[in-house]
Backbone as ProteinMPNN parsed JSONL, in Angstrom:
{"seq_chain_A": "MFTGKSIDVPILGLVENMSWFTPEELPDKKYYIFGKDGCKKIAEKFNVPVLGQIPIIQGIREGGDSGIPPVLENKVTGQNFRELAKNVIKRVEYRNKHIKPTRVVEITRK", "coords_chain_A": {"N_chain_A": [[53.689, 70.253, -39.09], [51.514, 71.668, -37.756], [52.766, 73.171, -35.527], [54.825, 75.013, -36.168], [55.616, 78.816, -37.074], [53.411, 80.113, -38.283], [51.125, 78.53, -38.184], [50.662, 77.561, -35.529], [49.064, 74.941, -33.912], [48.028, 73.784, -31.238], [49.32, 70.148, -30.069], [47.256, 68.131, -29.046], [47.907, 65.147, -28.635], [49.325, 62.067, -29.908], [47.845, 59.107, -31.591], [47.977, 56.159, -32.046], [47.34, 53.584, -34.473], [46.785, 50.371, -35.656], [48.688, 49.131, -34.027], [49.153, 46.143, -32.345], [48.586, 43.162, -33.576], [46.469, 41.083, -32.908], [44.721, 37.944, -32.269], [41.353, 37.246, -32.317], [41.181, 34.443, -30.795], [43.05, 34.564, -28.945], [43.324, 36.819, -27.169], [45.67, 37.669, -25.321], [47.524, 37.93, -26.194], [50.173, 39.822, -28.367], [51.354, 40.609, -31.875], [53.435, 42.267, -32.613], [53.574, 43.541, -35.122], [54.146, 45.849, -37.357], [56.317, 46.936, -36.109], [57.553, 47.921, -32.628], [56.82, 50.38, -30.746], [56.853, 52.66, -32.068], [55.243, 54.774, -32.626], [55.376, 55.961, -29.856], [57.941, 56.709, -29.549], [58.424, 58.539, -31.482], [55.924, 60.244, -30.029], [57.67, 61.196, -27.612], [59.806, 62.473, -28.976], [58.779, 64.493, -30.23], [57.621, 65.942, -27.467], [54.907, 65.321, -26.887], [52.02, 63.595, -25.377], [51.027, 59.814, -25.749], [47.882, 58.799, -26.623], [46.39, 56.942, -27.218], [46.331, 53.286, -28.065], [45.698, 51.697, -30.737], [44.705, 48.377, -31.478], [45.382, 46.001, -34.376], [42.567, 44.032, -34.815], [40.033, 42.065, -35.605], [37.522, 41.999, -34.88], [37.35, 44.932, -34.973], [36.969, 45.89, -37.31], [34.26, 43.873, -38.432], [32.569, 45.181, -36.158], [32.477, 47.848, -37.187], [31.474, 47.043, -39.763], [28.964, 45.911, -39.144], [27.676, 47.981, -37.747], [27.684, 48.464, -35.287], [30.068, 49.676, -32.579], [33.241, 48.633, -31.625], [33.338, 50.181, -29.299], [31.735, 49.948, -27.602], [31.742, 47.573, -26.677], [32.291, 44.881, -24.225], [35.378, 43.943, -24.581], [38.49, 43.483, -24.888], [39.05, 45.189, -27.226], [36.878, 47.21, -27.184], [37.861, 48.356, -24.499], [40.364, 49.652, -24.948], [39.2, 51.71, -27.04], [37.751, 52.963, -25.111], [39.888, 54.223, -23.172], [41.389, 55.823, -25.125], [39.574, 57.738, -25.701], [38.806, 58.775, -23.265], [41.457, 59.813, -22.492], [41.774, 61.705, -24.717], [39.861, 63.521, -23.416], [40.973, 64.501, -21.071], [43.232, 65.635, -22.122], [42.362, 67.691, -23.411], [40.524, 69.371, -21.571], [43.103, 69.847, -20.005], [44.205, 71.962, -22.199], [42.582, 73.202, -22.719], [42.668, 75.108, -20.229], [45.476, 75.731, -19.76], [46.512, 76.624, -22.525], [46.73, 78.649, -24.912], [43.981, 79.78, -26.797], [43.705, 78.909, -30.053], [44.332, 80.656, -33.381], [42.738, 82.118, -35.738], [44.133, 81.382, -38.47], [45.418, 83.554, -40.882], [45.537, 83.93, -44.555], [47.214, 85.629, -47.043], [46.881, 87.552, -49.97], [48.274, 87.334, -53.033]], "CA_chain_A": [[52.936, 71.431, -39.591], [50.869, 72.137, -36.772], [53.345, 73.781, -34.68], [54.881, 76.266, -37.188], [54.867, 80.014, -36.655], [51.921, 80.658, -38.828], [50.296, 77.898, -37.943], [50.832, 77.452, -33.955], [48.359, 74.709, -33.698], [48.872, 72.803, -30.286], [49.12, 68.889, -30.726], [46.884, 67.341, -28.002], [48.567, 64.145, -28.433], [49.343, 61.197, -31.18], [47.437, 58.249, -31.575], [49.09, 55.174, -32.734], [46.738, 52.685, -35.549], [47.361, 49.08, -35.904], [49.747, 49.124, -32.858], [49.962, 45.191, -32.799], [47.93, 42.17, -34.159], [45.539, 40.291, -31.601], [43.841, 36.912, -32.722], [40.232, 37.068, -31.099], [41.053, 33.35, -29.796], [43.768, 35.071, -28.366], [43.421, 37.64, -26.221], [46.48, 38.299, -24.77], [48.723, 37.728, -27.427], [50.448, 40.912, -29.035], [52.273, 40.683, -32.18], [53.579, 43.847, -33.417], [53.556, 43.115, -37.084], [54.656, 46.937, -37.604], [57.46, 47.135, -35.423], [56.938, 47.985, -31.652], [56.926, 51.685, -29.849], [57.519, 54.022, -33.354], [54.075, 56.291, -31.621], [55.797, 56.153, -28.145], [59.479, 57.224, -29.839], [57.644, 60.261, -32.283], [55.814, 61.551, -28.876], [59.064, 61.808, -26.727], [60.658, 63.532, -29.962], [58.061, 65.82, -30.214], [57.046, 66.384, -26.686], [53.231, 65.003, -26.652], [51.057, 62.122, -25.121], [50.504, 58.679, -26.285], [46.724, 59.012, -26.295], [46.155, 55.706, -26.955], [46.818, 52.464, -29.241], [44.576, 51.141, -31.382], [45.615, 47.191, -32.231], [44.599, 45.511, -35.43], [41.491, 42.987, -34.256], [38.946, 41.711, -36.911], [36.541, 42.445, -34.0], [36.709, 46.167, -35.029], [36.378, 45.477, -38.931], [33.624, 43.637, -37.868], [32.108, 46.227, -35.32], [32.255, 48.57, -38.263], [30.687, 46.884, -40.657], [27.691, 45.892, -38.65], [26.914, 49.223, -37.336], [27.933, 48.195, -33.788], [30.705, 50.36, -32.445], [34.034, 48.489, -30.921], [33.834, 50.543, -28.091], [30.206, 49.415, -27.001], [31.393, 45.804, -26.479], [33.053, 44.437, -23.279], [36.074, 43.56, -24.707], [40.009, 44.37, -25.351], [38.973, 46.465, -28.156], [36.484, 48.529, -26.163], [38.581, 49.174, -23.533], [41.118, 50.581, -25.749], [38.509, 52.582, -27.434], [37.212, 54.42, -24.105], [40.838, 54.666, -22.764], [41.312, 56.989, -25.785], [38.502, 58.397, -25.273], [39.759, 59.447, -21.559], [42.846, 60.702, -22.337], [41.811, 63.067, -25.413], [38.773, 64.446, -22.693], [41.998, 64.855, -20.198], [44.267, 66.573, -22.829], [41.5, 68.931, -24.36], [41.005, 69.905, -20.271], [44.411, 70.825, -19.831], [44.703, 72.274, -23.346], [41.658, 74.852, -22.286], [43.244, 75.645, -18.841], [46.825, 75.84, -20.046], [47.31, 77.099, -23.57], [46.23, 80.024, -25.246], [43.324, 79.675, -27.5], [43.924, 78.8, -31.599], [43.936, 81.88, -33.879], [42.381, 82.163, -37.4], [44.976, 81.605, -39.821], [45.199, 84.198, -42.555], [45.836, 84.053, -45.657], [47.321, 86.944, -47.372], [46.813, 86.917, -51.509], [49.433, 88.665, -53.688]], "C_chain_A": [[52.135, 72.689, -38.763], [51.702, 72.771, -35.964], [54.345, 75.206, -35.233], [54.295, 77.461, -37.074], [53.412, 80.224, -36.956], [50.824, 79.644, -38.853], [49.721, 77.448, -36.422], [49.25, 76.6, -33.615], [48.538, 73.78, -32.349], [48.055, 71.42, -30.696], [48.379, 68.313, -29.545], [47.742, 65.918, -27.672], [48.49, 63.216, -29.752], [48.455, 59.604, -30.396], [47.784, 57.155, -32.238], [47.626, 53.868, -33.579], [47.149, 51.475, -35.496], [48.4, 49.007, -35.118], [50.446, 47.511, -33.123], [48.38, 44.269, -33.614], [47.597, 41.53, -33.322], [44.72, 39.288, -32.506], [42.711, 37.126, -31.715], [40.402, 36.218, -30.085], [42.299, 33.738, -28.924], [44.427, 36.068, -27.93], [44.464, 38.484, -25.797], [47.848, 38.139, -25.376], [49.085, 39.157, -27.885], [51.243, 40.443, -29.742], [52.151, 41.766, -32.971], [54.56, 43.834, -34.59], [54.363, 44.565, -37.748], [55.863, 47.664, -36.773], [56.791, 47.366, -33.587], [57.87, 49.805, -30.916], [57.171, 52.886, -30.79], [56.516, 55.247, -32.422], [54.799, 56.692, -30.392], [57.28, 57.214, -28.958], [58.688, 58.686, -31.066], [56.977, 60.861, -30.893], [56.999, 61.964, -28.172], [59.571, 62.877, -27.81], [59.742, 64.774, -29.858], [57.239, 66.335, -28.686], [55.65, 66.264, -26.242], [52.806, 63.653, -26.354], [51.195, 60.838, -26.414], [49.124, 58.821, -26.129], [46.276, 57.837, -26.409], [46.558, 54.6, -28.375], [45.601, 51.542, -29.244], [44.944, 49.02, -32.463], [44.491, 46.39, -33.707], [43.772, 44.034, -34.715], [40.705, 43.027, -34.818], [38.043, 42.087, -36.199], [36.215, 44.193, -34.371], [36.17, 46.439, -36.383], [34.618, 44.805, -38.608], [32.309, 44.622, -37.291], [31.384, 47.493, -36.537], [31.476, 48.32, -39.034], [28.758, 46.087, -40.203], [26.449, 47.23, -37.336], [27.077, 49.271, -35.602], [29.179, 48.474, -33.804], [31.853, 49.219, -31.584], [33.787, 48.822, -28.933], [32.674, 50.35, -26.882], [30.472, 47.77, -26.121], [32.529, 45.792, -24.921], [34.17, 43.942, -23.538], [37.486, 44.562, -25.148], [39.53, 45.388, -25.897], [38.204, 47.648, -27.662], [37.163, 48.849, -25.385], [39.78, 50.51, -23.977], [40.612, 51.741, -26.521], [37.915, 53.357, -25.979], [38.591, 54.606, -23.182], [41.044, 55.828, -23.71], [40.524, 57.849, -25.67], [38.571, 59.642, -23.887], [40.386, 60.232, -21.645], [42.449, 61.822, -23.523], [40.452, 64.053, -24.405], [40.218, 64.873, -21.636], [42.682, 65.944, -21.224], [43.191, 67.886, -23.222], [40.978, 69.739, -22.812], [42.149, 70.743, -19.844], [44.897, 71.757, -20.764], [43.753, 73.61, -22.991], [41.89, 75.574, -21.237], [44.862, 75.95, -19.325], [47.448, 76.427, -21.187], [46.425, 77.835, -24.227], [45.225, 79.483, -26.729], [43.827, 80.156, -29.233], [43.517, 80.141, -32.045], [43.754, 81.406, -34.852], [44.028, 82.478, -38.157], [44.68, 82.226, -40.632], [45.905, 84.088, -43.35], [46.402, 85.174, -46.507], [47.963, 86.657, -48.89], [47.611, 87.635, -51.781], [48.123, 88.79, -54.826]], "O_chain_A": [[52.081, 73.91, -38.916], [50.856, 73.224, -35.193], [54.439, 76.251, -34.59], [53.079, 77.629, -36.983], [52.487, 80.44, -36.172], [49.759, 79.84, -39.438], [48.569, 77.069, -36.212], [48.318, 77.265, -33.163], [49.376, 72.895, -32.526], [46.961, 71.283, -31.242], [49.248, 67.852, -28.805], [48.165, 65.683, -26.54], [47.684, 63.527, -30.63], [48.445, 59.192, -29.236], [47.905, 57.438, -33.43], [46.979, 53.341, -32.674], [48.333, 51.51, -35.159], [49.37, 48.702, -35.812], [51.52, 47.286, -33.68], [47.38, 44.829, -34.064], [48.559, 41.174, -32.641], [44.073, 39.757, -33.443], [42.932, 37.192, -30.505], [40.129, 36.476, -28.913], [42.464, 32.926, -28.013], [45.619, 36.335, -28.086], [44.392, 39.713, -25.815], [48.982, 38.256, -24.91], [48.094, 39.878, -27.774], [52.11, 39.779, -29.174], [51.254, 42.158, -33.717], [55.753, 44.03, -34.823], [55.186, 44.355, -38.64], [56.185, 48.845, -36.898], [55.647, 46.987, -33.336], [59.048, 50.117, -30.742], [57.622, 53.952, -30.373], [56.906, 56.228, -31.787], [54.723, 57.859, -30.009], [57.37, 58.423, -28.741], [58.86, 59.872, -30.787], [57.421, 61.956, -30.548], [57.286, 63.161, -28.175], [59.718, 64.054, -27.483], [60.081, 65.875, -29.424], [56.274, 67.091, -28.804], [55.205, 66.979, -25.344], [53.189, 62.68, -27.004], [51.401, 60.981, -27.62], [49.037, 59.107, -24.935], [45.551, 57.558, -25.454], [46.976, 55.015, -29.455], [44.897, 50.964, -28.416], [45.262, 48.724, -33.615], [43.269, 46.336, -33.843], [44.416, 43.131, -34.181], [40.211, 44.155, -34.835], [37.332, 42.808, -36.898], [35.122, 44.704, -34.131], [35.14, 47.077, -36.6], [33.773, 45.7, -38.622], [31.257, 44.755, -37.915], [30.217, 47.864, -36.667], [30.606, 49.161, -39.257], [27.767, 45.899, -40.909], [25.405, 47.29, -36.687], [26.557, 50.121, -34.879], [29.844, 47.921, -34.679], [31.232, 48.782, -30.614], [33.945, 48.17, -27.901], [32.751, 50.549, -25.669], [29.77, 47.123, -25.344], [33.39, 46.646, -24.708], [34.405, 43.156, -22.62], [37.578, 45.729, -25.53], [39.488, 46.469, -25.311], [38.633, 48.802, -27.665], [37.242, 50.077, -25.416], [39.975, 51.66, -23.582], [41.355, 52.702, -26.722], [37.686, 54.56, -26.105], [38.312, 55.317, -22.217], [40.893, 56.929, -23.18], [40.982, 58.978, -25.495], [38.42, 60.857, -23.755], [40.235, 61.331, -21.112], [42.847, 62.954, -23.247], [40.185, 65.202, -24.755], [40.262, 66.103, -21.632], [42.559, 67.139, -20.952], [43.612, 69.043, -23.227], [41.068, 70.959, -22.945], [42.177, 71.912, -19.46], [45.882, 72.424, -20.447], [44.146, 74.777, -23.001], [41.387, 76.696, -21.179], [45.166, 76.965, -18.699], [48.631, 76.763, -21.146], [45.232, 77.584, -24.053], [45.782, 78.844, -27.623], [44.182, 81.276, -29.602], [42.651, 80.793, -31.461], [44.339, 80.374, -35.18], [44.728, 83.485, -38.271], [43.75, 81.863, -41.352], [47.102, 84.117, -43.063], [45.427, 85.916, -46.623], [48.955, 85.981, -49.167], [47.89, 88.598, -51.066], [48.174, 89.615, -55.738]]}, "name": "protein", "num_of_chains": 1, "seq": "MFTGKSIDVPILGLVENMSWFTPEELPDKKYYIFGKDGCKKIAEKFNVPVLGQIPIIQGIREGGDSGIPPVLENKVTGQNFRELAKNVIKRVEYRNKHIKPTRVVEITRK"}
């Protein structure tokens, strides 16, 4: 949709949500309950980077409920969100230097 001639909005990259499940008591374990590398394959197909992968971890939900974002915690989850933020910043900087500005899409009405 975004890369169509009439829209032409550059895609910064992809974020894979629920990439794997990690029990908090086993932070080094990854269970790929929805499959593995699906986002990577789509990114390769469309020639865009994977900006980050966010696992299913109970602490993410708990942080949302308590108002404490997981990015502020010094756990694996916080690291995932910080890495995602760094990658988004890099891609925005790249986009601003190397890709022409996005133009407003005009709708013609009959």
